[in-house]
TITORVEX-687274 format. One record per residue: y, x, z of N, C-alpha, C, O, CB in turn. Coordinates in steps of 0.001 Angstrom, whole numbers, plus 524288, in hexadecimal, padded with zeros to 5 digits. Glycine has a CB too. Example, Ala and Ser with C-alpha at 12.3 -4.5 7.8 and 13.67 -1.06 7.14 Angstrom:
2
7E9C68338681E787EE6C8300C81E787F31C8339081E787F3098379C821117EE8782C2C823567F7368323281BA87FBDC8356681BE48001E8326481EBE804728346181F677FDAA837048165D
END
This chain:
97
D7B5A748ACCB3AFD79A174545CAF82D7B29747B0CAA49D7F75749C3CA9ACD7BFB73FBACB01ED779774763CA693D788774961CA151D7C1E74598C9E6CD7B1B740E5C9E42D734B74A25C9E4DD8045747A6C9C2AD83E674482C9913D834D745FAC935DD82D374A94C920CD89A27454CC9AECD835374218C9001D82EF742DFC8A59D87CD74099C87E4D897773C4DC8944D7DE17404BC8808D8A1D7437EC8439D8ED0741B2C818CD8D5773E98C7CADD8BEA740E4C78B3D925A7465BC8018D8DAB73970C7CF0D8CD773628C7851D91A0736E6C74CCD960673643C76A1D8C0573028C79D8D90E17383EC6FC1D956E738FEC6C5DD989173402C6B6BD9CE37343AC6950D93B173B2BC6737D966F72F8FC6CF4D991272A92C6C29D9B7E7286EC7133D9F86725D0C7109D9540726A0C69F2D99067298CC75B0D9AB872735C7AACD9CB872B25C7EA3D9F2B729A4C827ED96497243BC7D0ED9BBB7301FC7DC6D9D4673410C818ED98CF7356EC853BD9451733FBC8453DA1F473233C84A8D9A1C73836C895BD963A73A3BC8D06D93FE735DEC906FD96DB732E4C92E5D98A573E7CC9078D8EC473596C907FD8C137317EC9375D8746733DFC9623D857C73806C9480D8A7672CD7C8FCFD85217315DC9A34D808173370C9CE2D7B937330FC9983D7AEE72F66C9677D7FA673085CA204D782C736DFC9A1FD73677375AC9700D6FF17327EC96F6D6DA873166C92E0D704D73BD7C98F4D6F5F72F7CC9B32D6BF072AE0C9AF2D6D87726CDC96DDD6A7272354C959DD6BC77284ECA031D724B7272DC94C6D740372382C90B7D71D2724EEC8B5ED7261721E3C87B0D79F47235BC9077D6F5972977C8AD7D6DBC72B79C85C0D67CE72BB0C852ED64EA72BF6C8903D7004730DCC84E4D661872B8DC8046D609172C00C7EEED60017304DC7ADAD62D87306BC76F9D5E52726AFC7CDED5C4C733D3C7BC8D5B2E7380CC7817D58C5735C4C7327D556973257C7373D577B73C2DC7A90D5A78737A6C6E9ED589673592C69A4D55D473979C662ED54D773853C619ED5CFB7335AC66BCD548A73E15C6833D51B0741E2C650DD5534745F5C629CD59E174639C63B6D4EB373F26C60DBD52DC7491DC5F49D55A374D58C5CA7D596F74B21C58A2D582D7476AC55DAD51C17511EC5A05D5E0774D6AC585AD620774BAEC5497D613374E47C4F4CD5E6D7522EC4EDBD679374CE8C56A6D639C74C15C4B5FD63D074E41C461AD5E7C74E7BC436DD5D6675227C4085D661E753A1C464AD5B2D74A9CC4461D562D74A2AC41B6D570E7469FC3CFCD583E74201C3D9BD51C3747F4C4574D567D748BFC3854D5786745CAC338AD52AF742A8C31F1D4E66744CBC3180D593174983C2F11D536B73DACC311BD4F2773A55C2F3BD4DEC73BD8C2999D518673CDCC2694D50A173460C2FA2D48F373C05C2819D479D73D44C22A9D4A4A73975C1EE9D4A8E734C7C1FFDD41A073D1EC21DDD4C3E73B6EC1A8FD4F1073818C16DAD4B7973414C144ED4D2E72FBEC131ED51A873B6EC12A6D468B73575C1373D42C5731C9C1138D3DD7731CFC149AD3A21734A4C1370D41737333CC0B6AD3DC572EAAC18C8D394D72EB5C1C5FD341872D77C19BDD300472F5FC1B6ED3A3B72ADDC20B1D343472A4DC15A2D2F59728D6C12F7D2CF172D71C100DD284372D6CC0EF3D305B7245DC0F29D301673162C0ECDD2E1D735F9C0C04D2C0C73A27C0FB9D29D173E09C0DF8D326173845C089CD2CC37396BC14CDD2AF973D40C18AAD250E73CE4C196ED22BF738ACC1940D2DCD73C6BC1DEDD22B974162C1A44D1D3B7416AC1BC8D1CD873F9CC2178D20C673F51C2439D1AC1746FCC1B0CD182873E6DC232AD177073CDFC289CD193B74131C2C4DD1B957401DC305BD11B373B82C29A8D181E74615C2AE6D19AB74A79C2E2FD1F9C74B0DC2E5DD21C874C0AC328AD172D74F86C2C33D224574A76C29ECD27FE74ACDC29CDD2A7074677C2D24D2E3E74764C2FEFD2A0274A72C2419D283E741BEC2CD5D2A4B73D61C2FE3D295C73E49C35B4D2CCF73D4CC38E8D27C373834C2E24D24BD74028C370FD23877414AC3C89D27287458DC3E9BD290174535C4308D1DC0742F8C3D24D28317498EC3B73D2BCC74DB6C3D10D313F74B83C3E15D33C274CF2C41ECD2C1075205C38DFD331774806C3AA6D383B7459DC3B62D385E74271C4075D3C2F742AFC435FD399A74215C36ADD344B73F87C417BD343B73C24C4611D338973F08C4B38D35E373D8FC4F26D2FFD7383AC4582D305674322C4B40D2EAF7455BC503AD302874B06C5146D307F74C90C55D0D2917744E7C509AD310674E20C4D50D320A753B0C4E30D37CA75498C4F7FD3B4275377C4C5DD307A756EAC4957D38B9756A4C5429D3E05757C7C55EED3E2B75D37C583CD3A3775F40C5A11D3FE7753B4C59F6D42CD75F8DC581ED438E76499C5A9AD433D763E2C6083D44F475FE6C6297D48DE76711C58FAD4119767A7C6324D40D37678BC68D1D429E76CE5C6AB8D3F8677012C6C96D3B2276630C6AD3D47A376DC8C6A32D49BA772FFC6B24D4BB07739EC70BFD4CA676FD4C738BD4E2177427C6750D4C3777870C7233D4EA7779CAC772BD541A77BBDC75D6D54AF77FD2C735CD4B6177E08C7A53D5812778DDC7773D5D7577A4DC763ED607C7759BC7443D5F3877125C7588D5D9C77EB5C7236D647A776A1C7125D67F27727BC6F33D652F76F65C6AE6D630D7719AC6732D6D2D774D2C6D1ED654B76A49C6B84D6264766C2C6816D65CE7620FC66C5D687875FF5C6A2CD5D2E764FBC6AAED65B976068C61D0D68A075BBCC6029D652C756F3C610ED60CA756A8C5F18D6A5675C22C5A43D673A75334C640CD643774E94C6584D67397499CC6448D6BFC749A6C639FD62D274EBEC6B54D64517455DC63FDD668F74034C6342D665D73D4FC686BD626273D68C6B1CD63A673D22C5EEFD6A9C73AC0C69CFD6ADD737A9C6E95D6D2A73253C6D53D6FDA731ABC6965D6E2673A7AC72D5D6C1772E89C70ABD6E4F7294AC701FD70CC727B4C7541D6E7672846C796BD6A1472543C6E75D758D725B8C74EAD7848723CFC798CD768671E2CC7A74D796271A76C795FD7E6C72430C78E4D71C471DA5C7C75D6F2471893C7CEAD7202714BCC8070D724571017C7F35D69B371958C7EF1D742971692C84C8D76CF7131BC8875D7CBC713AEC880DD7F907134FC8BECD75027143DC8E0DD7E7F71496C834ED841371518C8235D85197129FC7CE7D843E70DF3C7C28D85E071AF8C8250D86EF715CAC793AD8839713CAC7405D8368712B2C70B1D83C370FF1C6CC4D8BB5717A0C7138D7EE0714D5C7239D7A12713F0C6F4ED796F7174FC6A7AD75A3716B2C6796D79CB70E6DC6DC3D7D1671AD9C6990D7D0571DFAC64C6D79FB7230FC6589D79AE72534C69D4D829C71F2EC6303D77BA724E9C612CD752E72A00C6115D793C72E34C6023D7D3372D44C5D95D70E172A34C5CDED783E732D4C6231D7B767376CC6123D77FE73C36C61ACD739A73BE0C639CD8049737BCC64EED79FC740A2C5FF4D771D74590C6052D796D748DAC64AAD7E0874867C65F9D773E74891C5B12D762474C29C66DAD77DC74F9EC6B10D7544754ECC6A71D70D675551C689CD769674D3DC707CD7809758F1C6BF8D75C875E2AC6C68D74BB75F05C7225D784875ECEC7561D797C76287C6A16D6FBE76003C7366D6E35760B0C78D2D6AFD765A3C794CD6799766B5C7610D6B1E75BE5C7AD6D6C127689EC7D54D690376D4EC7E73D644B76B88C819CD64DC769B8C8607D6C5577193C817DD5FAA76C0DC7F5DD5AF076A22C81EBD596176D73C869BD562A76BC5C89C3D567D769F6C7E0BD5B9277215C8720D5A3C7755AC8BA7D5D6F773E5C907AD5BB8774CAC94E1D5B1677B1EC8A58D6211771AAC8FABD657C7704DC9411D669176A70C9471D68BE7689DC9853D6A9D77338C9398D650E7677BC9067D6621761E2C9001D6BF9760D2C8F82D6DBF75C7BC9093D63EF75F01C94C0D6EF5764BFC8DE7D74A57643DC8D59D760876260C87DCD741B76479C83FCD776376981C8E87D796675E68C8792D7B5875C79C8299D7FF475FE5C80F2D83BC7607AC83DBD7CF775696C82FDD7F9D76222C7C49D83BF76592C7A58D87BC762A2C7714D8C59763FEC7707D8169769F9C7726D85F175E95C7458D897575B7EC7102D86BC75668C6F94D81F07561BC6F83D8B0D75E99C6BF7D89D275271C6E70D87D574D90C6C3CD8B2174C60C676ED8FB874DC8C672AD8807748ECC7057D88BA749C5C63A4D8B837488CC5ECED88F9743DEC5C2CD84737429FC5D36D8B9274D4EC5B13D8BDE74150C58CCD8A1573C88C5649D85A773D9EC5271D8568741CEC5017D8E9C739DDC537DD8226739CBC51D5D7DEF73A1DC4E07D805973AA1C489BD844F73828C4776D7A447353DC4E5BD7E0073DCBC4551D800873EA2C400CD83767436DC3FA3D84D074519C3B56D830B739F2C3E4CD84E1745A4C4410D880274A65C4428D849074F13C457FD806374E7BC47CDD8C87749E4C481DD8655753AAC440DD839675878C4559D852875A38C4AD4D892E7588BC4CDDD84C475CCDC4147D81F475D9DC4D3CD836E75F9EC5268D88BF76258C5229D8A387645FC4E0FD7F3876370C547FD8B9B76268C5675D90AA76509C5693D904176AC0C54D7D8C2376D2DC555CD92FA764BEC5C0DD948276CDAC52CDD949C77221C5092D92E377647C546FD908377A24C52D9D9A0477365C4EA2D94007759FC596FD92987798CC5D51D8CAE779B8C5E4CD8AC977D00C6143D957777876C626CD89D17762EC5BCBD8439775CCC5CCFD80E977826C586ED7C7277687C57AED82BC77028C5D9AD82FA77BDEC5593D800277E65C516CD7B0E780C8C53ACD7B11782D7C5805D83527829AC4EA8D76E07807EC50B8D71E878293C5284D6EC077EADC55B1D6A9877FF6C57BDD72D17875FC55B0D70BD779ECC5617D6E02775D4C5907D6967773EAC55D1D69C27738CC5109D71BF77136C5A66D6527772B5C585FD609A77077C55BED619176AB2C54F2D608C76789C586DD5B7F77164C58EBD638B7694BC5059D64F0763DBC4F44D608F76102C4CC8D610E75C5FC4B9AD69A776387C4BDA
END
């Protein structure tokens, strides 16, 4: 069974979690000033890389909180988890955030 380390609750089984998309996507500061294309890009365009990727997860059947995780998409291995609002851990330089 895949275990995920919630930064708030500790290590828990994967069925307790829900994938929330790519991490570190900044909302436009003035959405009303965005063109339709800029808004569509913000809503729908995401990286789809092979390798280490920064993702958002939610501990749905636990604390209910969102957190970020670094996951290798080629192995499905979680390398690190960290709280929302923080940058990836220092050992993760070169990560597609």
